[in-house]
N, C-alpha and C positions, 0 to 999 in steps of 0.2 A: 545405387542410390537413384532415386527418381528424381527428375526435375520438377519443382513446384512451379505452379502458376503464380503470378503476382497475388491474386485473390487468396489462394492457399497460404501463402506467407503472410499476408496481412491478417488472415483468420488466426493463423499460429502466433502471431505477435499479440493479438488481442487476447488469446487464451493465456499466453505466458504473462501478460500484464495483469490480468484478472487474477490468476493464481498467485502472483507475486504480491499484489495488493491484498488478497484475501489472507494469505499467511501472515502479512504484516499487521493486518486488523486483529486476527486471532491472537497473535503474540501480544499486542498491546492489551487486548481484554483480558488474557491470562495474567499478565503483569498486574494490571489494576486489580483483579480479583485476589491475587496472591498478597499484594500490598494490603488489601483491605483485611485479609484474614490474618495477618500479621497484627493490624491494629486492633482487631477484635479480640484476639487472643491476649494481647497486652492489656486491653481495657479490662477483660475478665480478670486477669491476674492482679491488677491494680484496684479493681472495684470501681472502675470508671464507667461512664456511659459508652455504650456500644455505638459506634460511628455509623451513619447511614452509608451504604454502598454507593461509591461514586459512579457517575454516568460513563458509559462506554462512548468511545468516537464514533462518529458515523461510518457506516459501512461504505466502502467506496462506491462513488456513483458511476455512471456511464461516462461521464465526462473525465473523471479520474483515470477510468480504464483507458480511454481513448488517448489522454495526455501521456499515460505511461507507456503505451504502444507506440506513440510517436516518438518518445524519447529512446525506446528500445530500437526503433527503426533508424532513427538518427545515428545511433551508436553502429548498428549493423551497416548502415551505408556509408559510415565515417563522415558523417555531416557534424561539423562543430557548431556551436553557438555563434561564432563569428561569421560563419558562411550564411547562416540563417538571418543574422542581423543585416548583412550586406545586401542580401537579396531584398529584404523589406525596405530598405532605404533607397534601392535603385529604381 
């Protein structure tokens, strides 16, 4: 096992955060489409109007990815929210 530099670790955390958020995004989009398909089929069976497809959530932004990476780093570094708060107030 090789030793990673702090830069490599940060890059891996960013990549992991991006993958996690992208998976979550795609899961939400799939759920929205699936729910809409059920509503369309129900409307067809009942002779009702076909509903418009709902909007998808926004794709994770750069800030979302950085925030998630910081949360992952905090977990890996065993930094709790209490420690972070006490540092800010000091």
